[in-house]
C-alpha positions, 0 to 999 in steps of 0.5 A: 481519512486525512487525519489518519493518513497524516498520523501514519506519515508522522508515526513512520517518520518518528519510529524511523528516527527513533529506531535508526540507531538500533539498525531498524528501518521503518517504512510504509507501503501505502496501497490503493485498491487490491483484488483480494479474497475479501472481495470474492466474499461479496454477492455476485451483484455486489462484486460486479458493481464494486468491480465496475466502479473501482476498475472504471476509476482506476488509471490501469482499468484493473486492480492489482493482486496481492501477488503483484504487490508482495515483491514490494514488501520483499524488497523492503525486507531485502539488503537493497532497502538498507538505506531506505528509512522513514518513507511512505511508498505509494504503490497504487498504480497512479490511483491517488493521482 
């Protein structure tokens, strides 16, 4: 996974520089584990095991929902983010710490 993450960081930086003249900003939102519809498709036993392990390891002791993370994406689409370019923003509640 380390190589894939590094490649993503470099791709964001390269594209941000290459497209800046055209007024295009390139940023990345690096999410941690999320409570989503996909998690609900597992059997109750699998889901319980998964949730116990993930929640126990998470600093906030819960997983965020998609609805809680959507405002971050909305921010990057807003005029307030005009001068943010080439950034990888980690939005994981401290999970990677």
